[in-house]
N, CA, C and O atoms as a GROMACS GRO file, in nm:
protein
  460
    1UNK      N    1   2.932   0.580  -0.876
    1UNK     CA    2   2.934   0.641  -1.007
    1UNK      C    3   2.797   0.623  -1.072
    1UNK      O    4   2.745   0.512  -1.076
    2UNK      N    5   2.739   0.731  -1.122
    2UNK     CA    6   2.612   0.725  -1.193
    2UNK      C    7   2.638   0.709  -1.341
    2UNK      O    8   2.732   0.767  -1.396
    3UNK      N    9   2.555   0.632  -1.406
    3UNK     CA   10   2.568   0.611  -1.550
    3UNK      C   11   2.435   0.643  -1.616
    3UNK      O   12   2.331   0.636  -1.551
    4UNK      N   13   2.437   0.677  -1.743
    4UNK     CA   14   2.311   0.700  -1.814
    4UNK      C   15   2.244   0.566  -1.838
    4UNK      O   16   2.310   0.462  -1.843
    5UNK      N   17   2.111   0.568  -1.851
    5UNK     CA   18   2.037   0.443  -1.857
    5UNK      C   19   1.957   0.429  -1.985
    5UNK      O   20   1.912   0.528  -2.042
    6UNK      N   21   1.941   0.305  -2.029
    6UNK     CA   22   1.855   0.271  -2.140
    6UNK      C   23   1.812   0.128  -2.117
    6UNK      O   24   1.901   0.044  -2.098
    7UNK      N   25   1.688   0.092  -2.116
    7UNK     CA   26   1.572   0.174  -2.145
    7UNK      C   27   1.551   0.283  -2.040
    7UNK      O   28   1.622   0.287  -1.939
    8UNK      N   29   1.453   0.369  -2.064
    8UNK     CA   30   1.429   0.479  -1.972
    8UNK      C   31   1.350   0.430  -1.852
    8UNK      O   32   1.238   0.380  -1.866
    9UNK      N   33   1.407   0.444  -1.736
    9UNK     CA   34   1.340   0.408  -1.612
    9UNK      C   35   1.276   0.532  -1.552
    9UNK      O   36   1.324   0.644  -1.572
   10UNK      N   37   1.168   0.510  -1.478
   10UNK     CA   38   1.098   0.620  -1.413
   10UNK      C   39   1.060   0.581  -1.271
   10UNK      O   40   1.051   0.464  -1.235
   11UNK      N   41   1.038   0.684  -1.192
   11UNK     CA   42   0.982   0.670  -1.058
   11UNK      C   43   0.847   0.741  -1.064
   11UNK      O   44   0.839   0.855  -1.110
   12UNK      N   45   0.742   0.674  -1.018
   12UNK     CA   46   0.609   0.733  -1.021
   12UNK      C   47   0.564   0.760  -0.878
   12UNK      O   48   0.566   0.670  -0.794
   13UNK      N   49   0.526   0.885  -0.851
   13UNK     CA   50   0.476   0.925  -0.720
   13UNK      C   51   0.323   0.922  -0.722
   13UNK      O   52   0.260   0.978  -0.812
   14UNK      N   53   0.265   0.856  -0.623
   14UNK     CA   54   0.120   0.841  -0.613
   14UNK      C   55   0.083   0.864  -0.466
   14UNK      O   56   0.140   0.799  -0.378
   15UNK      N   57  -0.010   0.954  -0.440
   15UNK     CA   58  -0.057   0.969  -0.302
   15UNK      C   59  -0.191   0.900  -0.287
   15UNK      O   60  -0.272   0.896  -0.380
   16UNK      N   61  -0.213   0.845  -0.167
   16UNK     CA   62  -0.338   0.776  -0.134
   16UNK      C   63  -0.384   0.820   0.004
   16UNK      O   64  -0.305   0.872   0.083
   17UNK      N   65  -0.511   0.799   0.033
   17UNK     CA   66  -0.568   0.845   0.158
   17UNK      C   67  -0.548   0.751   0.276
   17UNK      O   68  -0.556   0.794   0.391
   18UNK      N   69  -0.522   0.622   0.249
   18UNK     CA   70  -0.503   0.526   0.359
   18UNK      C   71  -0.390   0.429   0.324
   18UNK      O   72  -0.359   0.406   0.207
   19UNK      N   73  -0.330   0.374   0.428
   19UNK     CA   74  -0.226   0.274   0.408
   19UNK      C   75  -0.284   0.152   0.336
   19UNK      O   76  -0.219   0.094   0.249
   20UNK      N   77  -0.404   0.112   0.374
   20UNK     CA   78  -0.469  -0.003   0.312
   20UNK      C   79  -0.484   0.017   0.160
   20UNK      O   80  -0.455  -0.073   0.082
   21UNK      N   81  -0.528   0.136   0.120
   21UNK     CA   82  -0.541   0.165  -0.023
   21UNK      C   83  -0.404   0.160  -0.090
   21UNK      O   84  -0.392   0.110  -0.202
   22UNK      N   85  -0.303   0.212  -0.023
   22UNK     CA   86  -0.167   0.209  -0.077
   22UNK      C   87  -0.117   0.068  -0.098
   22UNK      O   88  -0.057   0.037  -0.201
   23UNK      N   89  -0.141  -0.019  -0.001
   23UNK     CA   90  -0.100  -0.159  -0.014
   23UNK      C   91  -0.174  -0.227  -0.129
   23UNK      O   92  -0.114  -0.306  -0.203
   24UNK      N   93  -0.303  -0.198  -0.144
   24UNK     CA   94  -0.381  -0.259  -0.252
   24UNK      C   95  -0.325  -0.218  -0.389
   24UNK      O   96  -0.308  -0.302  -0.477
   25UNK      N   97  -0.296  -0.090  -0.405
   25UNK     CA   98  -0.242  -0.041  -0.533
   25UNK      C   99  -0.101  -0.095  -0.555
   25UNK      O  100  -0.068  -0.140  -0.665
   26UNK      N  101  -0.017  -0.090  -0.453
   26UNK     CA  102   0.121  -0.137  -0.465
   26UNK      C  103   0.124  -0.284  -0.504
   26UNK      O  104   0.197  -0.323  -0.595
   27UNK      N  105   0.046  -0.365  -0.436
   27UNK     CA  106   0.043  -0.509  -0.465
   27UNK      C  107  -0.003  -0.535  -0.608
   27UNK      O  108   0.055  -0.619  -0.677
   28UNK      N  109  -0.106  -0.464  -0.653
   28UNK     CA  110  -0.155  -0.484  -0.789
   28UNK      C  111  -0.048  -0.448  -0.892
   28UNK      O  112  -0.027  -0.523  -0.987
   29UNK      N  113   0.020  -0.337  -0.873
   29UNK     CA  114   0.122  -0.295  -0.969
   29UNK      C  115   0.237  -0.394  -0.978
   29UNK      O  116   0.286  -0.424  -1.086
   30UNK      N  117   0.280  -0.446  -0.862
   30UNK     CA  118   0.391  -0.542  -0.862
   30UNK      C  119   0.344  -0.678  -0.914
   30UNK      O  120   0.413  -0.739  -0.996
   31UNK      N  121   0.230  -0.726  -0.867
   31UNK     CA  122   0.182  -0.858  -0.911
   31UNK      C  123   0.156  -0.861  -1.061
   31UNK      O  124   0.177  -0.964  -1.125
   32UNK      N  125   0.110  -0.749  -1.118
   32UNK     CA  126   0.079  -0.744  -1.261
   32UNK      C  127   0.199  -0.708  -1.347
   32UNK      O  128   0.185  -0.693  -1.468
   33UNK      N  129   0.316  -0.695  -1.286
   33UNK     CA  130   0.438  -0.667  -1.361
   33UNK      C  131   0.446  -0.526  -1.414
   33UNK      O  132   0.522  -0.499  -1.507
   34UNK      N  133   0.370  -0.435  -1.357
   34UNK     CA  134   0.373  -0.295  -1.401
   34UNK      C  135   0.477  -0.213  -1.326
   34UNK      O  136   0.516  -0.106  -1.371
   35UNK      N  137   0.521  -0.263  -1.211
   35UNK     CA  138   0.626  -0.198  -1.132
   35UNK      C  139   0.711  -0.307  -1.069
   35UNK      O  140   0.661  -0.414  -1.035
   36UNK      N  141   0.839  -0.279  -1.055
   36UNK     CA  142   0.929  -0.375  -0.992
   36UNK      C  143   0.916  -0.368  -0.840
   36UNK      O  144   0.930  -0.469  -0.772
   37UNK      N  145   0.891  -0.250  -0.790
   37UNK     CA  146   0.887  -0.226  -0.647
   37UNK      C  147   0.803  -0.102  -0.622
   37UNK      O  148   0.808  -0.007  -0.701
   38UNK      N  149   0.728  -0.102  -0.514
   38UNK     CA  150   0.655   0.018  -0.472
   38UNK      C  151   0.680   0.037  -0.323
   38UNK      O  152   0.645  -0.049  -0.242
   39UNK      N  153   0.741   0.148  -0.288
   39UNK     CA  154   0.761   0.184  -0.147
   39UNK      C  155   0.639   0.262  -0.101
   39UNK      O  156   0.577   0.335  -0.178
   40UNK      N  157   0.606   0.246   0.026
   40UNK     CA  158   0.494   0.319   0.085
   40UNK      C  159   0.549   0.400   0.203
   40UNK      O  160   0.591   0.344   0.304
   41UNK      N  161   0.549   0.532   0.186
   41UNK     CA  162   0.594   0.622   0.293
   41UNK      C  163   0.470   0.674   0.364
   41UNK      O  164   0.383   0.734   0.301
   42UNK      N  165   0.461   0.651   0.494
   42UNK     CA  166   0.337   0.678   0.565
   42UNK      C  167   0.333   0.809   0.640
   42UNK      O  168   0.435   0.867   0.677
   43UNK      N  169   0.210   0.851   0.659
   43UNK     CA  170   0.184   0.963   0.745
   43UNK      C  171   0.242   1.096   0.701
   43UNK      O  172   0.302   1.167   0.781
   44UNK      N  173   0.227   1.130   0.574
   44UNK     CA  174   0.273   1.261   0.530
   44UNK      C  175   0.155   1.358   0.536
   44UNK      O  176   0.041   1.320   0.509
   45UNK      N  177   0.183   1.481   0.569
   45UNK     CA  178   0.081   1.584   0.573
   45UNK      C  179   0.079   1.656   0.439
   45UNK      O  180   0.184   1.696   0.389
   46UNK      N  181  -0.039   1.672   0.382
   46UNK     CA  182  -0.053   1.740   0.254
   46UNK      C  183  -0.141   1.863   0.271
   46UNK      O  184  -0.241   1.861   0.342
   47UNK      N  185  -0.101   1.970   0.204
   47UNK     CA  186  -0.181   2.092   0.194
   47UNK      C  187  -0.204   2.114   0.046
   47UNK      O  188  -0.109   2.118  -0.032
   48UNK      N  189  -0.331   2.128   0.006
   48UNK     CA  190  -0.362   2.134  -0.136
   48UNK      C  191  -0.489   2.216  -0.158
   48UNK      O  192  -0.568   2.239  -0.066
   49UNK      N  193  -0.506   2.260  -0.280
   49UNK     CA  194  -0.627   2.332  -0.318
   49UNK      C  195  -0.722   2.234  -0.384
   49UNK      O  196  -0.683   2.162  -0.476
   50UNK      N  197  -0.847   2.229  -0.338
   50UNK     CA  198  -0.948   2.142  -0.397
   50UNK      C  199  -1.081   2.215  -0.396
   50UNK      O  200  -1.128   2.262  -0.292
   51UNK      N  201  -1.140   2.224  -0.514
   51UNK     CA  202  -1.269   2.290  -0.533
   51UNK      C  203  -1.271   2.429  -0.472
   51UNK      O  204  -1.366   2.468  -0.404
   52UNK      N  205  -1.163   2.504  -0.498
   52UNK     CA  206  -1.155   2.644  -0.457
   52UNK      C  207  -1.115   2.670  -0.314
   52UNK      O  208  -1.104   2.786  -0.273
   53UNK      N  209  -1.092   2.564  -0.235
   53UNK     CA  210  -1.054   2.582  -0.095
   53UNK      C  211  -0.920   2.517  -0.066
   53UNK      O  212  -0.884   2.417  -0.129
   54UNK      N  213  -0.847   2.574   0.028
   54UNK     CA  214  -0.723   2.512   0.073
   54UNK      C  215  -0.759   2.407   0.178
   54UNK      O  216  -0.825   2.437   0.277
   55UNK      N  217  -0.714   2.286   0.154
   55UNK     CA  218  -0.745   2.172   0.240
   55UNK      C  219  -0.615   2.118   0.301
   55UNK      O  220  -0.506   2.145   0.251
   56UNK      N  221  -0.629   2.041   0.407
   56UNK     CA  222  -0.517   1.970   0.468
   56UNK      C  223  -0.561   1.826   0.491
   56UNK      O  224  -0.678   1.798   0.519
   57UNK      N  225  -0.466   1.735   0.479
   57UNK     CA  226  -0.500   1.596   0.503
   57UNK      C  227  -0.377   1.511   0.524
   57UNK      O  228  -0.265   1.551   0.492
   58UNK      N  229  -0.399   1.393   0.579
   58UNK     CA  230  -0.293   1.295   0.601
   58UNK      C  231  -0.298   1.196   0.485
   58UNK      O  232  -0.404   1.142   0.453
   59UNK      N  233  -0.185   1.173   0.423
   59UNK     CA  234  -0.179   1.082   0.309
   59UNK      C  235  -0.060   0.989   0.322
   59UNK      O  236   0.025   1.005   0.411
   60UNK      N  237  -0.055   0.892   0.233
   60UNK     CA  238   0.058   0.801   0.219
   60UNK      C  239   0.111   0.818   0.078
   60UNK      O  240   0.034   0.837  -0.016
   61UNK      N  241   0.242   0.812   0.064
   61UNK     CA  242   0.307   0.832  -0.065
   61UNK      C  243   0.361   0.699  -0.117
   61UNK      O  244   0.439   0.633  -0.050
   62UNK      N  245   0.316   0.662  -0.238
   62UNK     CA  246   0.370   0.544  -0.305
   62UNK      C  247   0.480   0.590  -0.400
   62UNK      O  248   0.465   0.691  -0.468
   63UNK      N  249   0.588   0.515  -0.404
   63UNK     CA  250   0.700   0.543  -0.494
   63UNK      C  251   0.723   0.416  -0.574
   63UNK      O  252   0.780   0.319  -0.525
   64UNK      N  253   0.678   0.418  -0.699
   64UNK     CA  254   0.684   0.300  -0.785
   64UNK      C  255   0.801   0.312  -0.883
   64UNK      O  256   0.821   0.418  -0.943
   65UNK      N  257   0.876   0.204  -0.900
   65UNK     CA  258   0.986   0.201  -0.996
   65UNK      C  259   0.949   0.112  -1.113
   65UNK      O  260   0.908  -0.002  -1.095
   66UNK      N  261   0.965   0.168  -1.235
   66UNK     CA  262   0.925   0.095  -1.355
   66UNK      C  263   0.995   0.155  -1.477
   66UNK      O  264   1.088   0.234  -1.464
   67UNK      N  265   0.949   0.115  -1.595
   67UNK     CA  266   1.000   0.171  -1.722
   67UNK      C  267   0.897   0.268  -1.779
   67UNK      O  268   0.777   0.252  -1.758
   68UNK      N  269   0.945   0.367  -1.850
   68UNK     CA  270   0.855   0.471  -1.903
   68UNK      C  271   0.751   0.416  -2.000
   68UNK      O  272   0.643   0.474  -2.013
   69UNK      N  273   0.780   0.307  -2.068
   69UNK     CA  274   0.685   0.248  -2.162
   69UNK      C  275   0.558   0.199  -2.093
   69UNK      O  276   0.456   0.176  -2.158
   70UNK      N  277   0.564   0.182  -1.960
   70UNK     CA  278   0.451   0.132  -1.884
   70UNK      C  279   0.369   0.241  -1.816
   70UNK      O  280   0.271   0.211  -1.747
   71UNK      N  281   0.407   0.366  -1.834
   71UNK     CA  282   0.340   0.476  -1.764
   71UNK      C  283   0.190   0.479  -1.793
   71UNK      O  284   0.110   0.496  -1.700
   72UNK      N  285   0.149   0.464  -1.916
   72UNK     CA  286   0.007   0.466  -1.949
   72UNK      C  287  -0.069   0.355  -1.881
   72UNK      O  288  -0.180   0.377  -1.831
   73UNK      N  289  -0.012   0.236  -1.878
   73UNK     CA  290  -0.079   0.122  -1.814
   73UNK      C  291  -0.083   0.138  -1.662
   73UNK      O  292  -0.183   0.103  -1.599
   74UNK      N  293   0.026   0.190  -1.604
   74UNK     CA  294   0.026   0.216  -1.460
   74UNK      C  295  -0.080   0.319  -1.425
   74UNK      O  296  -0.157   0.301  -1.330
   75UNK      N  297  -0.084   0.427  -1.503
   75UNK     CA  298  -0.183   0.532  -1.478
   75UNK      C  299  -0.325   0.478  -1.485
   75UNK      O  300  -0.407   0.507  -1.398
   76UNK      N  301  -0.354   0.399  -1.587
   76UNK     CA  302  -0.489   0.342  -1.601
   76UNK      C  303  -0.523   0.250  -1.483
   76UNK      O  304  -0.634   0.254  -1.431
   77UNK      N  305  -0.426   0.169  -1.441
   77UNK     CA  306  -0.453   0.075  -1.331
   77UNK      C  307  -0.473   0.149  -1.199
   77UNK      O  308  -0.562   0.115  -1.121
   78UNK      N  309  -0.391   0.250  -1.174
   78UNK     CA  310  -0.406   0.328  -1.052
   78UNK      C  311  -0.543   0.396  -1.051
   78UNK      O  312  -0.611   0.397  -0.948
   79UNK      N  313  -0.583   0.452  -1.163
   79UNK     CA  314  -0.714   0.519  -1.169
   79UNK      C  315  -0.828   0.421  -1.143
   79UNK      O  316  -0.929   0.459  -1.084
   80UNK      N  317  -0.814   0.296  -1.186
   80UNK     CA  318  -0.916   0.194  -1.158
   80UNK      C  319  -0.928   0.164  -1.010
   80UNK      O  320  -1.038   0.141  -0.959
   81UNK      N  321  -0.815   0.163  -0.939
   81UNK     CA  322  -0.811   0.120  -0.800
   81UNK      C  323  -0.822   0.234  -0.699
   81UNK      O  324  -0.852   0.210  -0.582
   82UNK      N  325  -0.798   0.355  -0.742
   82UNK     CA  326  -0.785   0.470  -0.652
   82UNK      C  327  -0.920   0.528  -0.613
   82UNK      O  328  -1.013   0.531  -0.694
   83UNK      N  329  -0.931   0.573  -0.489
   83UNK     CA  330  -1.056   0.632  -0.440
   83UNK      C  331  -1.069   0.780  -0.473
   83UNK      O  332  -1.180   0.834  -0.467
   84UNK      N  333  -0.960   0.848  -0.507
   84UNK     CA  334  -0.967   0.992  -0.534
   84UNK      C  335  -1.027   1.017  -0.672
   84UNK      O  336  -1.005   0.939  -0.765
   85UNK      N  337  -1.101   1.125  -0.685
   85UNK     CA  338  -1.154   1.167  -0.814
   85UNK      C  339  -1.040   1.204  -0.909
   85UNK      O  340  -1.044   1.173  -1.028
   86UNK      N  341  -0.937   1.272  -0.855
   86UNK     CA  342  -0.821   1.314  -0.933
   86UNK      C  343  -0.695   1.271  -0.858
   86UNK      O  344  -0.638   1.350  -0.783
   87UNK      N  345  -0.652   1.146  -0.877
   87UNK     CA  346  -0.534   1.100  -0.803
   87UNK      C  347  -0.405   1.162  -0.856
   87UNK      O  348  -0.390   1.190  -0.975
   88UNK      N  349  -0.312   1.183  -0.764
   88UNK     CA  350  -0.178   1.229  -0.803
   88UNK      C  351  -0.104   1.110  -0.861
   88UNK      O  352  -0.086   1.008  -0.795
   89UNK      N  353  -0.061   1.125  -0.986
   89UNK     CA  354   0.023   1.026  -1.052
   89UNK      C  355   0.126   1.106  -1.130
   89UNK      O  356   0.096   1.160  -1.237
   90UNK      N  357   0.247   1.115  -1.078
   90UNK     CA  358   0.352   1.198  -1.138
   90UNK      C  359   0.474   1.112  -1.165
   90UNK      O  360   0.524   1.044  -1.075
   91UNK      N  361   0.522   1.114  -1.288
   91UNK     CA  362   0.639   1.034  -1.325
   91UNK      C  363   0.762   1.123  -1.334
   91UNK      O  364   0.758   1.233  -1.390
   92UNK      N  365   0.871   1.073  -1.279
   92UNK     CA  366   1.000   1.141  -1.285
   92UNK      C  367   1.101   1.049  -1.351
   92UNK      O  368   1.109   0.931  -1.319
   93UNK      N  369   1.178   1.103  -1.445
   93UNK     CA  370   1.280   1.023  -1.512
   93UNK      C  371   1.395   0.992  -1.419
   93UNK      O  372   1.437   1.076  -1.339
   94UNK      N  373   1.445   0.871  -1.430
   94UNK     CA  374   1.567   0.832  -1.360
   94UNK      C  375   1.683   0.867  -1.453
   94UNK      O  376   1.694   0.812  -1.562
   95UNK      N  377   1.767   0.958  -1.409
   95UNK     CA  378   1.877   1.004  -1.494
   95UNK      C  379   2.000   0.915  -1.485
   95UNK      O  380   2.089   0.924  -1.569
   96UNK      N  381   2.005   0.831  -1.385
   96UNK     CA  382   2.117   0.741  -1.369
   96UNK      C  383   2.100   0.662  -1.242
   96UNK      O  384   2.004   0.683  -1.168
   97UNK      N  385   2.191   0.571  -1.216
   97UNK     CA  386   2.182   0.491  -1.096
   97UNK      C  387   2.268   0.367  -1.106
   97UNK      O  388   2.342   0.348  -1.203
   98UNK      N  389   2.259   0.283  -1.006
   98UNK     CA  390   2.335   0.159  -1.002
   98UNK      C  391   2.278   0.063  -1.106
   98UNK      O  392   2.160   0.026  -1.099
   99UNK      N  393   2.359   0.023  -1.201
   99UNK     CA  394   2.312  -0.057  -1.313
   99UNK      C  395   2.252  -0.190  -1.270
   99UNK      O  396   2.156  -0.237  -1.331
  100UNK      N  397   2.307  -0.252  -1.166
  100UNK     CA  398   2.251  -0.378  -1.118
  100UNK      C  399   2.107  -0.362  -1.072
  100UNK      O  400   2.023  -0.448  -1.101
  101UNK      N  401   2.077  -0.254  -1.002
  101UNK     CA  402   1.939  -0.229  -0.958
  101UNK      C  403   1.850  -0.199  -1.078
  101UNK      O  404   1.738  -0.251  -1.086
  102UNK      N  405   1.898  -0.118  -1.169
  102UNK     CA  406   1.818  -0.083  -1.287
  102UNK      C  407   1.789  -0.207  -1.372
  102UNK      O  408   1.680  -0.221  -1.426
  103UNK      N  409   1.888  -0.295  -1.384
  103UNK     CA  410   1.866  -0.421  -1.456
  103UNK      C  411   1.756  -0.502  -1.389
  103UNK      O  412   1.672  -0.562  -1.456
  104UNK      N  413   1.757  -0.505  -1.255
  104UNK     CA  414   1.655  -0.578  -1.181
  104UNK      C  415   1.517  -0.519  -1.206
  104UNK      O  416   1.420  -0.593  -1.222
  105UNK      N  417   1.507  -0.386  -1.209
  105UNK     CA  418   1.378  -0.322  -1.241
  105UNK      C  419   1.331  -0.369  -1.377
  105UNK      O  420   1.216  -0.411  -1.392
  106UNK      N  421   1.418  -0.363  -1.478
  106UNK     CA  422   1.381  -0.405  -1.612
  106UNK      C  423   1.338  -0.550  -1.620
  106UNK      O  424   1.239  -0.582  -1.685
  107UNK      N  425   1.412  -0.639  -1.553
  107UNK     CA  426   1.377  -0.780  -1.551
  107UNK      C  427   1.244  -0.804  -1.480
  107UNK      O  428   1.166  -0.890  -1.521
  108UNK      N  429   1.218  -0.728  -1.375
  108UNK     CA  430   1.097  -0.746  -1.296
  108UNK      C  431   0.971  -0.706  -1.370
  108UNK      O  432   0.864  -0.763  -1.346
  109UNK      N  433   0.981  -0.609  -1.459
  109UNK     CA  434   0.863  -0.565  -1.532
  109UNK      C  435   0.854  -0.627  -1.672
  109UNK      O  436   0.754  -0.610  -1.741
  110UNK      N  437   0.958  -0.698  -1.713
  110UNK     CA  438   0.961  -0.751  -1.850
  110UNK      C  439   0.854  -0.856  -1.874
  110UNK      O  440   0.789  -0.852  -1.979
  111UNK      N  441   0.833  -0.948  -1.784
  111UNK     CA  442   0.742  -1.059  -1.810
  111UNK      C  443   0.597  -1.022  -1.786
  111UNK      O  444   0.514  -1.040  -1.876
  112UNK      N  445   0.563  -0.971  -1.671
  112UNK     CA  446   0.424  -0.941  -1.639
  112UNK      C  447   0.365  -0.830  -1.723
  112UNK      O  448   0.246  -0.833  -1.753
  113UNK      N  449   0.446  -0.735  -1.760
  113UNK     CA  450   0.393  -0.620  -1.834
  113UNK      C  451   0.365  -0.650  -1.980
  113UNK      O  452   0.304  -0.568  -2.049
  114UNK      N  453   0.407  -0.765  -2.029
  114UNK     CA  454   0.383  -0.799  -2.168
  114UNK      C  455   0.250  -0.870  -2.189
  114UNK      O  456   0.217  -0.908  -2.302
  115UNK      N  457   0.174  -0.890  -2.084
  115UNK     CA  458   0.046  -0.960  -2.094
  115UNK      C  459  -0.055  -0.874  -2.167
  115UNK      O  460  -0.169  -0.916  -2.186
   0.00000   0.00000   0.00000
């Protein structure tokens, strides 16, 4: 059963060019209390337009779970650590889910994110 949630939880999608870069960003977000968890999905193929040309590349997808109040801080931190000129940072609202997991997300970001 899905339930509505409060506070507002989000999932942030971030692509990176290497697994090493993904681990560096994921570790920073979790250690600093900006995300409860970051999954790294490897070896995805991306097709995108950059500087007027269609490009292809291999990327890794980070999936970060956090609260919406931290989006600005997550975005700033990712931009500091990311090698791309224009990194993908897209937030999606969590419309519902298992309350025990959502509580854990909130508890995980409560202490570190208040620094």
